[in-house]
Backbone of each chain as ProteinMPNN parsed JSONL, in Angstrom:
{"seq_chain_A": "QVQLVESGGGVVQPGRSLSLSCAASGFSFTTYGMHWVRQAPGKGLEWVAVISFDGNYRFYADSVKGRFTISRDTSNNTLYLQMNSLRPEDTAVYYCARWGNGLDVWGQGTTVTVSS", "coords_chain_A": {"N_chain_A": [[88.081, 80.501, 102.881], [91.264, 81.517, 103.446], [92.718, 83.252, 102.0], [94.675, 85.402, 98.477], [95.168, 86.907, 95.832], [96.361, 88.091, 93.322], [96.847, 90.329, 91.054], [97.163, 92.551, 87.831], [99.234, 92.351, 86.231], [101.442, 92.598, 83.452], [102.616, 93.537, 80.501], [104.87, 95.712, 79.94], [106.829, 98.569, 78.604], [110.292, 99.746, 79.322], [110.562, 102.324, 81.668], [107.971, 102.79, 81.809], [104.614, 102.594, 84.433], [103.125, 100.565, 86.065], [100.331, 99.057, 88.333], [99.893, 96.82, 91.116], [97.164, 94.87, 92.085], [96.517, 93.057, 95.472], [94.292, 90.726, 96.494], [92.805, 90.076, 99.545], [91.1, 87.2, 101.445], [89.664, 85.927, 104.021], [90.168, 85.985, 106.243], [91.531, 88.125, 109.129], [92.242, 91.253, 107.847], [93.212, 93.529, 108.844], [95.199, 93.001, 110.646], [97.722, 92.186, 110.137], [100.971, 92.242, 108.717], [101.705, 92.461, 105.426], [103.636, 91.86, 102.813], [105.414, 92.197, 99.844], [106.727, 90.079, 96.805], [109.448, 88.778, 94.683], [109.957, 86.687, 92.131], [112.424, 86.156, 89.716], [112.362, 85.201, 85.989], [113.424, 81.665, 86.243], [114.804, 82.173, 88.747], [115.956, 82.647, 92.137], [114.016, 83.99, 94.987], [113.21, 86.862, 95.895], [113.066, 89.666, 98.119], [110.677, 92.558, 98.433], [109.267, 94.506, 99.153], [107.598, 95.635, 102.274], [104.786, 95.998, 104.375], [103.65, 97.84, 107.267], [101.087, 96.157, 109.34], [99.206, 98.639, 109.829], [99.644, 100.023, 108.402], [101.266, 102.263, 108.911], [104.201, 101.722, 108.659], [106.776, 101.042, 106.277], [108.796, 99.71, 104.422], [111.47, 99.327, 102.112], [113.245, 97.114, 99.433], [116.522, 97.992, 98.254], [116.863, 97.846, 95.458], [114.589, 98.754, 94.509], [113.525, 101.16, 96.021], [112.355, 103.919, 96.175], [111.033, 104.016, 93.615], [109.324, 101.969, 93.565], [106.096, 101.624, 95.456], [104.367, 100.286, 98.085], [101.17, 99.855, 99.155], [97.816, 99.951, 101.428], [94.659, 99.144, 101.484], [92.295, 98.938, 103.637], [89.349, 99.085, 103.979], [88.716, 97.645, 101.636], [90.131, 95.449, 101.615], [92.735, 94.97, 99.994], [95.944, 95.185, 98.962], [98.777, 96.711, 97.375], [101.112, 97.696, 95.316], [102.447, 100.182, 93.379], [104.565, 100.26, 90.816], [107.107, 102.013, 89.466], [108.445, 104.047, 86.798], [109.988, 101.601, 85.317], [111.743, 98.955, 84.912], [113.925, 96.485, 82.559], [114.979, 94.754, 84.478], [113.405, 94.417, 86.483], [111.496, 92.748, 85.445], [109.216, 89.449, 86.079], [107.545, 86.879, 88.393], [105.997, 88.126, 90.308], [104.583, 88.239, 93.97], [102.468, 88.451, 96.288], [102.065, 88.24, 99.676], [100.883, 87.375, 103.135], [102.432, 88.502, 106.343], [102.628, 85.79, 109.162], [104.158, 83.925, 111.28], [106.117, 83.868, 110.11], [106.371, 84.012, 106.102], [103.783, 83.538, 105.706], [100.83, 82.95, 104.167], [100.357, 83.144, 100.695], [100.083, 84.407, 97.329], [99.462, 83.514, 94.388], [100.91, 84.747, 92.17], [101.476, 87.165, 89.899], [102.461, 87.941, 86.997], [105.118, 90.286, 85.468], [106.582, 91.659, 83.05], [108.88, 93.334, 81.373], [109.997, 95.195, 79.017], [111.005, 96.038, 75.383]], "CA_chain_A": [[89.309, 80.117, 103.405], [92.276, 82.165, 103.727], [93.479, 83.584, 100.185], [95.326, 86.08, 98.038], [94.639, 86.535, 94.859], [97.095, 89.285, 92.855], [96.171, 91.038, 89.43], [97.465, 93.577, 87.559], [100.506, 92.298, 85.541], [101.118, 92.009, 82.332], [103.906, 93.705, 79.314], [104.735, 96.979, 79.673], [107.694, 99.129, 78.455], [111.222, 100.595, 80.152], [110.67, 103.464, 81.754], [106.523, 103.219, 82.21], [104.377, 102.082, 85.021], [102.265, 99.783, 87.092], [99.818, 98.836, 89.284], [99.675, 95.615, 90.977], [96.723, 94.154, 93.155], [96.19, 91.561, 96.062], [92.738, 90.66, 97.227], [93.043, 89.259, 100.653], [90.114, 87.444, 102.169], [88.985, 84.494, 104.694], [91.027, 86.122, 107.39], [91.517, 89.855, 109.135], [93.513, 91.799, 106.873], [94.176, 94.419, 109.592], [95.871, 92.543, 111.394], [98.956, 91.383, 109.346], [101.777, 92.902, 107.836], [102.013, 92.538, 104.201], [104.872, 92.02, 102.003], [105.846, 91.667, 98.076], [108.403, 89.291, 96.659], [109.147, 88.65, 93.235], [111.3, 85.926, 91.805], [112.714, 86.495, 88.245], [112.569, 83.948, 85.351], [114.881, 81.02, 86.417], [115.77, 83.126, 89.634], [115.359, 82.912, 93.367], [113.203, 85.039, 95.539], [113.346, 88.278, 96.071], [112.121, 90.334, 99.102], [110.016, 93.409, 97.542], [108.574, 95.59, 100.209], [106.912, 95.381, 103.334], [103.401, 97.305, 105.074], [102.909, 97.203, 108.714], [99.215, 96.11, 109.912], [98.375, 99.62, 110.556], [100.093, 101.007, 107.286], [102.025, 103.236, 109.512], [105.471, 101.939, 108.073], [107.026, 100.57, 104.455], [110.221, 99.272, 104.048], [111.294, 98.442, 100.646], [114.915, 96.817, 98.884], [117.263, 98.83, 97.94], [116.49, 97.877, 94.503], [112.821, 99.581, 94.291], [113.43, 102.182, 96.542], [112.092, 105.367, 95.094], [110.339, 103.334, 92.122], [107.635, 101.552, 93.918], [105.271, 102.183, 96.326], [103.748, 99.515, 98.595], [99.62, 100.639, 100.03], [97.189, 98.878, 101.545], [93.024, 100.143, 101.639], [91.486, 98.23, 104.249], [88.314, 99.381, 103.185], [88.253, 96.303, 100.331], [90.917, 94.373, 101.879], [93.451, 94.89, 99.558], [97.319, 95.375, 98.585], [98.899, 97.46, 96.146], [102.283, 98.114, 94.839], [102.489, 100.818, 92.651], [106.177, 100.245, 90.073], [107.08, 103.384, 88.008], [110.366, 104.232, 86.209], [110.588, 99.809, 85.273], [113.454, 98.477, 83.735], [113.928, 95.236, 82.328], [115.608, 93.762, 85.261], [111.902, 93.992, 87.053], [110.444, 91.221, 84.972], [108.828, 88.367, 87.339], [106.438, 87.214, 88.841], [105.12, 89.272, 91.823], [103.623, 87.284, 95.004], [102.118, 88.926, 97.724], [102.124, 87.182, 101.061], [101.258, 87.755, 104.656], [103.197, 87.489, 107.639], [102.404, 85.411, 110.038], [105.197, 83.841, 111.598], [107.282, 84.139, 108.51], [105.171, 84.664, 104.911], [102.633, 81.994, 105.577], [100.488, 83.027, 102.992], [101.111, 83.345, 99.759], [98.815, 84.347, 96.587], [99.512, 82.751, 93.359], [101.536, 85.411, 92.081], [101.004, 87.794, 88.596], [103.535, 88.292, 85.809], [105.095, 91.277, 85.221], [107.495, 91.719, 81.758], [109.244, 94.761, 81.362], [110.614, 94.971, 77.315], [110.092, 97.132, 74.425]], "C_chain_A": [[90.34, 81.237, 102.999], [93.33, 82.293, 102.132], [93.657, 84.709, 99.947], [95.523, 86.223, 96.846], [95.066, 88.041, 93.915], [96.327, 89.288, 91.473], [96.874, 92.379, 89.032], [98.706, 93.893, 86.508], [100.628, 92.195, 84.086], [102.363, 92.595, 81.49], [104.144, 95.014, 79.434], [106.636, 97.713, 79.168], [109.334, 100.156, 79.475], [110.652, 101.773, 80.075], [108.807, 103.845, 82.692], [106.232, 102.747, 83.391], [103.461, 100.996, 85.17], [101.634, 99.459, 87.449], [99.628, 97.54, 89.626], [98.643, 95.503, 92.132], [96.855, 93.101, 93.55], [94.784, 91.875, 96.84], [93.33, 89.842, 98.129], [91.087, 88.952, 101.226], [90.75, 86.15, 102.689], [90.17, 84.995, 105.936], [91.448, 87.816, 107.622], [92.478, 90.364, 108.951], [94.004, 92.802, 107.876], [95.026, 94.274, 110.506], [97.231, 92.258, 111.449], [99.374, 92.402, 108.988], [101.753, 92.188, 106.78], [103.089, 92.472, 103.534], [104.685, 91.446, 100.624], [106.682, 90.849, 97.998], [107.978, 89.218, 95.524], [110.74, 87.592, 93.199], [111.02, 85.889, 89.672], [112.614, 85.448, 87.346], [113.505, 82.936, 85.767], [115.519, 81.485, 87.798], [115.034, 82.381, 90.621], [114.34, 83.973, 93.84], [113.793, 86.311, 95.723], [112.661, 88.996, 96.379], [112.006, 91.769, 98.673], [110.015, 94.299, 98.61], [107.875, 94.805, 100.96], [105.876, 96.855, 104.099], [103.286, 97.105, 106.145], [101.019, 97.048, 108.392], [98.231, 97.382, 110.178], [98.606, 100.892, 108.983], [101.35, 102.13, 107.959], [103.197, 102.77, 109.109], [105.705, 100.651, 106.536], [108.516, 100.873, 104.504], [110.171, 98.596, 102.682], [113.197, 98.131, 100.269], [114.788, 98.015, 98.204], [116.892, 99.371, 95.849], [115.088, 98.637, 93.67], [112.543, 100.611, 94.758], [113.614, 103.64, 95.757], [111.275, 105.354, 93.853], [109.033, 102.83, 92.62], [107.321, 101.81, 95.125], [104.478, 100.728, 96.636], [102.507, 100.333, 99.187], [99.025, 99.482, 100.354], [95.712, 99.669, 101.942], [92.624, 98.987, 102.482], [89.825, 98.039, 103.908], [87.536, 97.838, 102.375], [89.014, 95.271, 100.274], [92.006, 94.156, 101.054], [95.407, 95.666, 99.409], [97.366, 95.65, 97.539], [100.253, 97.699, 96.098], [102.188, 98.547, 93.982], [103.825, 100.644, 92.286], [105.842, 101.414, 89.126], [108.413, 103.196, 87.8], [110.743, 102.579, 86.121], [111.121, 100.001, 84.581], [113.161, 97.017, 83.932], [114.252, 94.05, 83.531], [114.43, 93.693, 86.477], [110.718, 92.868, 86.33], [110.736, 90.736, 86.228], [107.87, 88.468, 87.224], [106.041, 87.699, 90.722], [104.455, 88.536, 92.843], [103.483, 88.686, 95.885], [101.784, 87.882, 98.825], [102.194, 88.185, 102.471], [102.04, 87.281, 105.559], [102.8, 87.393, 108.677], [103.445, 85.291, 111.047], [106.404, 84.004, 110.99], [105.952, 84.211, 107.148], [104.25, 83.245, 104.953], [101.836, 82.146, 105.042], [100.35, 83.594, 101.73], [99.674, 83.371, 98.501], [99.777, 83.076, 95.525], [100.849, 83.313, 91.704], [100.762, 86.058, 90.617], [102.53, 88.166, 88.065], [103.788, 90.13, 85.46], [106.862, 91.104, 84.125], [107.828, 93.059, 81.429], [110.226, 94.695, 79.813], [110.006, 95.74, 76.132], [110.288, 96.334, 73.266]], "O_chain_A": [[89.998, 81.874, 102.003], [94.212, 81.656, 101.557], [93.134, 85.506, 100.726], [96.379, 85.396, 96.534], [94.253, 88.958, 93.811], [95.499, 88.511, 90.997], [97.123, 93.22, 89.896], [99.103, 94.974, 86.072], [99.712, 91.588, 83.531], [103.385, 92.013, 81.853], [103.295, 95.621, 78.782], [107.59, 97.056, 79.586], [109.126, 101.147, 80.175], [110.272, 102.337, 79.048], [108.495, 104.615, 83.6], [107.238, 102.306, 83.946], [103.032, 100.532, 84.113], [101.814, 98.461, 86.751], [99.209, 96.825, 88.715], [99.029, 95.962, 93.207], [97.168, 92.139, 92.849], [94.375, 92.834, 97.494], [94.188, 89.015, 97.82], [90.181, 89.774, 101.368], [91.713, 85.501, 102.28], [90.957, 84.169, 106.398], [91.642, 88.613, 106.704], [93.524, 90.19, 109.576], [95.217, 93.01, 107.852], [95.574, 95.182, 111.132], [97.874, 92.099, 112.487], [98.702, 93.423, 108.844], [101.78, 90.989, 107.057], [103.734, 93.48, 103.822], [103.989, 90.477, 100.321], [107.475, 90.684, 98.924], [106.835, 89.406, 95.107], [111.842, 87.614, 93.748], [110.113, 85.724, 88.856], [112.818, 84.405, 87.967], [114.658, 83.352, 85.653], [116.701, 81.205, 88.0], [114.011, 81.72, 90.442], [113.884, 84.776, 93.026], [115.001, 86.532, 95.635], [111.709, 89.354, 95.685], [113.074, 92.358, 98.502], [111.089, 94.851, 98.849], [107.514, 93.66, 100.687], [106.104, 98.053, 104.265], [102.731, 96.029, 106.367], [100.177, 97.552, 107.649], [97.056, 97.37, 110.546], [98.078, 101.958, 108.665], [102.211, 102.656, 107.254], [103.818, 103.833, 109.109], [104.974, 99.78, 106.062], [109.163, 101.916, 104.593], [109.389, 97.773, 102.206], [114.139, 98.772, 100.734], [113.88, 98.73, 97.781], [116.764, 100.438, 95.248], [114.86, 98.901, 92.489], [111.577, 101.248, 94.337], [114.498, 104.193, 95.103], [110.907, 106.331, 93.2], [107.921, 103.167, 92.214], [108.171, 102.217, 95.917], [104.015, 100.068, 95.706], [102.75, 101.43, 99.689], [99.312, 98.355, 99.949], [95.71, 100.687, 102.635], [92.641, 97.917, 101.874], [89.265, 96.976, 103.64], [86.451, 97.267, 102.474], [88.954, 94.363, 99.445], [92.477, 93.034, 101.242], [95.718, 96.734, 99.935], [96.586, 95.287, 96.659], [100.642, 98.001, 97.227], [101.794, 97.75, 93.131], [104.591, 100.808, 93.236], [104.891, 101.696, 88.397], [109.254, 102.489, 88.354], [111.712, 102.198, 86.779], [111.195, 100.879, 83.721], [112.551, 96.429, 84.826], [113.911, 92.867, 83.529], [114.613, 92.886, 87.388], [109.606, 92.431, 86.629], [111.587, 91.002, 87.076], [107.162, 89.262, 86.605], [105.952, 87.352, 91.9], [103.42, 88.076, 92.362], [104.246, 89.641, 96.029], [101.251, 86.791, 98.623], [102.922, 89.112, 102.825], [102.372, 86.107, 105.723], [102.524, 88.37, 109.373], [103.746, 86.286, 111.706], [107.511, 84.253, 111.468], [104.77, 84.449, 107.393], [104.222, 82.233, 104.253], [101.358, 81.015, 105.121], [100.192, 84.813, 101.778], [98.638, 82.712, 98.588], [100.483, 82.129, 95.871], [101.344, 82.684, 90.769], [99.687, 85.601, 90.23], [103.482, 88.586, 88.723], [102.913, 90.975, 85.27], [107.916, 90.574, 84.479], [106.93, 93.873, 81.215], [111.222, 93.972, 79.814], [108.815, 96.001, 75.961], [109.803, 96.68, 72.189]]}, "seq_chain_B": "DIVMTQSPDSLAVSLGERTTINCRSSQSVLHSSNNKNYLVWYQQKPGQPPKLLIYWASTRESGVPDRFSGSGSGTDFTLTISSLQAEDVAVYYCQQYYTTPYTFGQGTKLEIK", "coords_chain_B": {"N_chain_B": [[123.123, 95.438, 104.448], [121.692, 92.119, 105.284], [123.251, 89.269, 104.282], [122.431, 86.123, 103.116], [124.089, 83.18, 102.371], [123.396, 79.972, 101.134], [123.824, 76.299, 101.041], [124.616, 72.859, 100.115], [124.193, 74.418, 96.349], [122.681, 72.781, 94.966], [121.628, 69.531, 95.349], [121.658, 65.714, 95.059], [119.978, 63.344, 96.328], [118.826, 60.07, 97.742], [115.823, 58.136, 97.769], [114.515, 58.308, 101.041], [116.691, 58.411, 102.092], [119.12, 60.652, 104.759], [118.63, 64.416, 104.49], [120.674, 67.658, 104.199], [120.601, 71.445, 104.366], [122.334, 73.907, 104.416], [122.62, 77.414, 105.901], [123.869, 80.201, 106.142], [123.895, 83.484, 107.442], [125.437, 86.994, 107.016], [125.604, 88.085, 109.629], [124.932, 87.898, 112.951], [121.304, 86.625, 113.44], [120.285, 86.459, 116.133], [118.13, 87.596, 118.127], [118.464, 89.531, 121.264], [117.034, 89.884, 123.05], [114.924, 88.561, 123.104], [115.944, 85.998, 122.507], [115.692, 84.67, 120.444], [116.224, 83.414, 117.204], [115.945, 84.992, 114.096], [115.0, 83.303, 111.814], [113.385, 81.711, 109.025], [112.621, 78.566, 106.858], [111.583, 78.033, 103.485], [109.466, 76.213, 101.08], [109.654, 75.578, 97.774], [107.76, 74.042, 95.194], [108.292, 73.724, 91.599], [105.76, 75.437, 89.804], [104.819, 76.387, 91.657], [103.489, 78.591, 94.814], [106.157, 79.344, 97.17], [105.868, 77.767, 100.382], [105.832, 77.891, 103.584], [108.012, 76.388, 105.97], [109.653, 76.292, 108.359], [110.086, 78.202, 110.932], [111.655, 80.732, 113.218], [113.877, 79.701, 113.228], [113.521, 76.876, 113.994], [110.919, 75.703, 114.549], [108.044, 74.095, 113.536], [105.949, 74.766, 111.052], [102.471, 74.918, 111.168], [100.939, 71.86, 110.014], [103.004, 70.749, 108.292], [105.045, 68.355, 107.657], [106.895, 65.96, 110.372], [109.038, 64.916, 109.197], [110.91, 67.087, 108.495], [113.105, 69.447, 109.759], [114.345, 72.158, 111.739], [117.379, 73.755, 112.616], [120.045, 75.346, 114.451], [121.612, 78.49, 115.501], [122.206, 82.285, 115.654], [124.653, 82.427, 113.446], [124.376, 80.421, 111.834], [122.913, 77.804, 110.004], [120.667, 75.092, 109.517], [118.689, 73.164, 107.618], [116.592, 69.826, 107.927], [115.863, 66.83, 106.553], [114.614, 64.178, 106.749], [113.989, 61.873, 105.971], [114.228, 61.263, 102.922], [111.153, 61.841, 100.939], [109.611, 61.624, 97.795], [107.987, 63.754, 97.16], [109.499, 65.417, 97.881], [110.956, 67.066, 96.211], [112.045, 69.865, 95.359], [113.068, 73.525, 95.336], [114.673, 74.903, 98.326], [114.329, 77.702, 100.568], [116.191, 80.15, 102.831], [115.328, 82.579, 104.911], [115.81, 85.669, 106.083], [114.451, 87.517, 108.89], [115.13, 89.26, 110.534], [115.946, 92.001, 110.079], [115.171, 94.985, 108.337], [116.492, 94.979, 104.694], [114.559, 91.916, 104.494], [116.471, 89.621, 103.878], [116.7, 86.892, 101.275], [118.701, 83.743, 100.944], [119.913, 82.312, 97.991], [119.145, 79.718, 97.509], [118.654, 76.356, 97.364], [118.641, 73.491, 95.558], [116.708, 70.768, 95.445], [117.375, 67.117, 94.516], [116.014, 63.563, 93.286], [118.22, 60.979, 93.784]], "CA_chain_B": [[122.377, 93.76, 104.639], [122.48, 90.558, 105.685], [123.363, 88.219, 103.15], [122.009, 84.769, 103.454], [124.333, 81.951, 101.96], [122.979, 78.388, 101.354], [125.163, 75.673, 100.831], [124.971, 73.644, 98.653], [123.567, 75.222, 95.384], [121.419, 72.026, 94.708], [122.134, 68.059, 95.738], [120.637, 64.733, 94.599], [119.492, 62.231, 97.494], [118.061, 58.585, 97.476], [114.999, 58.36, 98.732], [114.534, 57.109, 102.561], [117.806, 59.248, 102.67], [118.608, 62.09, 105.116], [119.273, 65.827, 103.98], [120.771, 68.615, 105.161], [120.676, 72.171, 103.27], [123.017, 74.869, 105.212], [122.034, 78.624, 105.517], [124.592, 81.478, 106.889], [123.594, 84.809, 107.767], [126.244, 87.424, 107.493], [125.374, 88.695, 110.594], [123.551, 86.834, 113.874], [119.939, 87.093, 113.338], [119.92, 85.967, 116.923], [117.871, 88.648, 118.812], [119.044, 89.555, 122.739], [115.719, 90.6, 123.669], [113.798, 87.106, 123.025], [116.447, 84.943, 122.19], [114.86, 84.251, 119.159], [117.007, 83.188, 115.587], [115.104, 85.485, 112.645], [115.245, 82.867, 110.363], [112.717, 81.237, 108.204], [112.794, 77.766, 105.489], [110.544, 77.822, 102.799], [109.969, 75.005, 100.0], [108.972, 75.811, 97.061], [107.975, 73.528, 94.331], [107.715, 74.24, 90.028], [105.091, 76.641, 89.378], [103.536, 76.979, 92.983], [104.374, 79.743, 95.443], [106.713, 79.181, 97.843], [105.428, 77.241, 101.283], [106.595, 77.682, 104.944], [107.878, 75.112, 106.527], [109.928, 76.246, 109.558], [110.295, 80.103, 111.593], [111.963, 80.995, 114.578], [114.659, 78.793, 112.935], [113.49, 75.663, 114.846], [109.833, 75.622, 114.912], [107.534, 73.999, 112.466], [104.537, 75.008, 110.584], [101.4, 73.738, 111.578], [100.937, 71.166, 109.209], [103.86, 70.676, 108.107], [105.207, 66.687, 108.09], [107.982, 66.121, 111.067], [111.029, 64.463, 109.097], [111.456, 68.214, 108.697], [113.616, 70.05, 111.174], [115.366, 73.01, 111.469], [118.25, 73.719, 114.045], [121.259, 76.553, 114.534], [121.731, 79.875, 116.038], [123.498, 83.203, 115.437], [124.826, 82.914, 111.607], [124.771, 79.042, 111.205], [121.382, 77.441, 110.413], [120.304, 73.727, 108.934], [117.496, 72.281, 107.466], [116.625, 68.848, 107.795], [114.79, 66.161, 106.369], [115.053, 63.01, 108.068], [113.654, 60.683, 105.107], [113.472, 62.013, 101.783], [110.107, 61.451, 100.27], [109.354, 61.956, 96.571], [107.385, 65.295, 96.892], [110.281, 66.655, 98.725], [111.36, 67.401, 95.378], [111.789, 71.223, 95.731], [114.343, 74.17, 96.191], [114.261, 75.329, 99.515], [115.068, 79.26, 100.621], [116.337, 80.488, 104.237], [115.218, 84.346, 105.193], [116.612, 86.317, 107.791], [113.924, 88.878, 109.57], [115.882, 90.174, 111.867], [115.924, 93.523, 109.656], [114.708, 94.786, 106.602], [114.942, 94.235, 103.583], [114.549, 90.628, 105.029], [116.849, 88.558, 102.414], [116.522, 85.372, 101.031], [119.378, 82.88, 100.249], [119.683, 81.558, 96.94], [118.342, 78.682, 97.206], [118.943, 74.922, 97.435], [117.89, 72.403, 94.563], [116.75, 69.18, 95.984], [116.426, 66.143, 93.158], [116.423, 62.348, 93.731], [119.721, 60.355, 92.904]], "C_chain_B": [[122.654, 92.611, 104.963], [122.59, 90.284, 105.027], [123.777, 87.202, 103.776], [122.632, 84.151, 102.218], [123.824, 80.612, 101.575], [124.115, 77.324, 100.682], [124.095, 74.136, 101.113], [123.837, 73.752, 97.715], [122.512, 73.935, 95.185], [122.313, 70.697, 94.925], [121.155, 66.799, 95.065], [120.879, 63.891, 95.68], [118.753, 61.147, 97.191], [116.73, 58.868, 98.551], [114.581, 57.67, 99.539], [116.267, 57.915, 103.387], [117.718, 60.52, 104.021], [119.47, 63.466, 104.439], [119.206, 66.604, 104.381], [121.19, 69.556, 104.07], [120.897, 73.207, 104.81], [122.544, 76.302, 104.939], [123.276, 78.991, 106.552], [124.26, 82.782, 106.581], [125.3, 85.702, 107.862], [126.821, 88.16, 108.444], [124.472, 87.55, 111.765], [122.445, 87.502, 113.689], [119.845, 86.481, 114.783], [119.641, 86.991, 118.062], [118.364, 88.417, 120.511], [117.945, 89.576, 123.329], [114.986, 89.395, 124.269], [114.578, 85.488, 123.158], [116.402, 84.146, 121.294], [115.728, 84.223, 117.598], [115.734, 83.811, 114.756], [115.464, 84.963, 111.699], [114.191, 81.723, 110.119], [113.092, 80.387, 107.038], [111.644, 77.817, 104.964], [110.842, 76.518, 101.94], [109.198, 75.444, 98.625], [108.92, 74.874, 95.237], [107.442, 74.036, 92.58], [106.279, 74.621, 90.375], [104.528, 77.069, 90.485], [104.562, 78.22, 93.649], [104.913, 79.326, 96.575], [105.884, 78.367, 99.73], [106.404, 77.319, 103.039], [106.444, 76.702, 105.624], [108.552, 75.598, 108.288], [110.043, 77.836, 109.881], [110.621, 79.685, 112.948], [113.332, 80.05, 114.387], [114.529, 77.14, 113.235], [111.832, 74.953, 114.733], [108.542, 75.526, 113.743], [106.374, 74.109, 112.368], [103.619, 74.089, 110.952], [101.143, 72.812, 110.46], [102.346, 70.248, 108.361], [105.073, 68.872, 108.646], [106.699, 66.938, 109.253], [108.901, 65.339, 110.764], [111.289, 65.871, 108.741], [112.015, 69.01, 109.664], [114.406, 71.073, 111.08], [116.672, 73.284, 112.44], [119.485, 75.206, 113.401], [120.82, 77.449, 114.928], [122.535, 80.774, 116.291], [123.868, 83.516, 114.135], [125.125, 81.968, 110.93], [123.386, 77.996, 111.035], [121.458, 76.133, 109.874], [119.141, 73.217, 108.646], [117.457, 71.004, 107.221], [116.132, 68.014, 107.304], [115.125, 64.778, 106.549], [115.008, 61.903, 107.471], [113.114, 61.086, 103.873], [112.543, 61.342, 101.064], [110.166, 61.953, 98.84], [108.718, 63.248, 96.419], [107.931, 66.098, 97.839], [111.176, 67.331, 97.492], [111.178, 69.053, 95.423], [112.939, 71.807, 95.408], [113.134, 75.011, 97.01], [115.225, 76.935, 99.805], [115.119, 79.425, 102.237], [115.884, 82.29, 103.852], [115.215, 84.369, 106.007], [115.252, 87.57, 108.026], [114.018, 89.596, 110.75], [116.093, 91.566, 111.758], [115.67, 93.337, 108.494], [116.32, 95.191, 105.874], [115.25, 92.443, 104.385], [115.019, 89.945, 103.536], [116.54, 87.582, 102.345], [118.301, 84.783, 100.688], [118.906, 82.545, 99.055], [119.381, 80.697, 96.257], [118.669, 77.368, 96.639], [118.154, 73.932, 96.348], [117.689, 71.591, 95.148], [116.006, 68.245, 94.782], [116.685, 65.121, 93.953], [117.057, 62.233, 92.791], [118.54, 58.912, 92.158]], "O_chain_B": [[123.778, 92.111, 104.936], [121.933, 90.996, 104.268], [124.726, 87.02, 104.537], [122.101, 84.343, 101.125], [124.382, 80.014, 102.495], [125.057, 77.634, 99.952], [123.16, 74.091, 101.912], [122.713, 73.344, 98.009], [121.336, 74.283, 95.291], [123.527, 70.723, 94.727], [120.026, 67.028, 94.631], [122.055, 63.698, 95.987], [117.943, 61.287, 96.274], [116.637, 59.49, 99.609], [114.212, 56.527, 99.271], [116.73, 57.947, 104.528], [116.701, 61.16, 104.289], [120.627, 63.481, 104.018], [118.197, 66.929, 105.006], [121.837, 69.177, 103.094], [120.176, 73.316, 105.801], [122.069, 76.512, 103.823], [123.608, 78.302, 107.516], [124.355, 83.173, 105.418], [126.21, 85.253, 108.559], [127.916, 88.72, 108.442], [123.647, 86.683, 111.475], [122.395, 88.732, 113.727], [118.974, 85.62, 114.655], [120.527, 87.308, 118.856], [118.595, 87.29, 120.949], [118.024, 89.126, 124.472], [114.579, 89.217, 125.417], [114.185, 84.406, 123.593], [116.957, 83.047, 121.26], [115.716, 85.276, 116.96], [114.652, 83.225, 114.742], [116.071, 85.505, 110.776], [114.115, 80.826, 110.958], [113.748, 80.93, 106.15], [110.637, 77.693, 105.66], [111.895, 75.88, 101.933], [107.98, 75.608, 98.696], [109.757, 75.019, 94.346], [106.373, 74.617, 92.388], [105.71, 74.018, 91.285], [103.773, 78.041, 90.456], [105.677, 78.642, 93.338], [104.053, 78.778, 97.264], [104.994, 79.183, 99.971], [107.466, 76.769, 103.332], [105.408, 76.123, 105.95], [107.935, 75.246, 109.293], [110.083, 78.623, 108.935], [110.177, 78.763, 113.632], [113.86, 79.656, 115.427], [115.312, 76.308, 112.776], [111.675, 73.738, 114.845], [108.098, 76.516, 113.162], [105.598, 73.728, 113.244], [103.755, 72.871, 111.066], [101.2, 73.612, 109.526], [102.277, 69.08, 107.976], [105.602, 68.566, 109.715], [107.464, 67.885, 109.069], [109.663, 64.916, 111.633], [112.514, 65.853, 108.62], [111.23, 69.299, 110.566], [115.309, 70.955, 110.252], [116.573, 72.406, 113.297], [119.6, 75.756, 112.305], [119.595, 77.558, 114.872], [123.527, 80.545, 116.983], [123.571, 84.591, 113.613], [125.774, 81.998, 109.884], [122.926, 77.468, 112.048], [122.647, 75.887, 109.672], [118.504, 72.761, 109.595], [118.204, 70.661, 106.305], [115.014, 68.368, 107.681], [116.312, 64.499, 106.378], [115.621, 60.924, 107.895], [111.916, 61.256, 103.648], [112.885, 60.296, 100.511], [110.95, 62.896, 98.731], [109.0, 63.851, 95.383], [107.43, 67.03, 98.467], [112.076, 68.108, 97.811], [110.018, 69.45, 95.536], [113.909, 71.09, 95.162], [111.987, 75.436, 96.871], [116.357, 77.214, 99.412], [114.228, 78.918, 102.919], [116.094, 82.953, 102.836], [114.83, 83.561, 106.853], [115.209, 88.498, 107.218], [113.325, 90.221, 111.553], [116.338, 92.319, 112.7], [115.742, 92.363, 107.745], [117.203, 95.67, 106.585], [116.389, 92.106, 104.709], [114.366, 89.775, 102.507], [116.002, 87.081, 103.333], [119.052, 85.597, 100.153], [117.694, 82.441, 98.867], [119.281, 80.583, 95.035], [118.954, 77.294, 95.444], [116.95, 73.739, 96.52], [118.717, 71.314, 95.765], [114.889, 68.331, 94.272], [117.306, 65.233, 95.01], [117.017, 62.7, 91.653], [119.006, 58.064, 91.397]]}, "name": "protein", "num_of_chains": 2, "seq": "QVQLVESGGGVVQPGRSLSLSCAASGFSFTTYGMHWVRQAPGKGLEWVAVISFDGNYRFYADSVKGRFTISRDTSNNTLYLQMNSLRPEDTAVYYCARWGNGLDVWGQGTTVTVSSDIVMTQSPDSLAVSLGERTTINCRSSQSVLHSSNNKNYLVWYQQKPGQPPKLLIYWASTRESGVPDRFSGSGSGTDFTLTISSLQAEDVAVYYCQQYYTTPYTFGQGTKLEIK"}
């Protein structure tokens, strides 16, 4: 079935780095744009980044621009989010999602906690 | 950036009653090239990822019950639940995809009265 599975979350100190992965299965990964969306504890959804189906364009929220990098590997159907210079305000559940007519397939999320 | 503002922040409605949630964008999300509104609605239940309900402001995603409908154009949009069911308790979000960043509204929490 169509599925997205995130991994890589954890507890990290401010200023450190973390890399998230999102394994896609059950659909043609190379034909969809992919997004990261995050949700801080008890808060709403915040769009983080998008990468086009071919990887040729990427856009970021201002809050993560210059610190986070979205990428994709079509050889293993995986989406990535490299997060550098992490801040306490980056603490959230991070979801990867597929863009169909909207964000129509979501993973279950992986939790990132930035704390000393 | 386009700011999305939902109203109300929360509401409590009786089972079987009609529910409306509003979403306003700080600029139009109607694209002149195709006359489509780049606006979607999601439902998020506790402990779950969001679920896509409506795209192009008014097109129901496959499998979504027909009690859910979307309307509006330009900068003002509405999600309507025609007859509230217990399983509709959730937080509802609008999102614009007219331009990056693809901003979300702050969410509307729907409860049973």
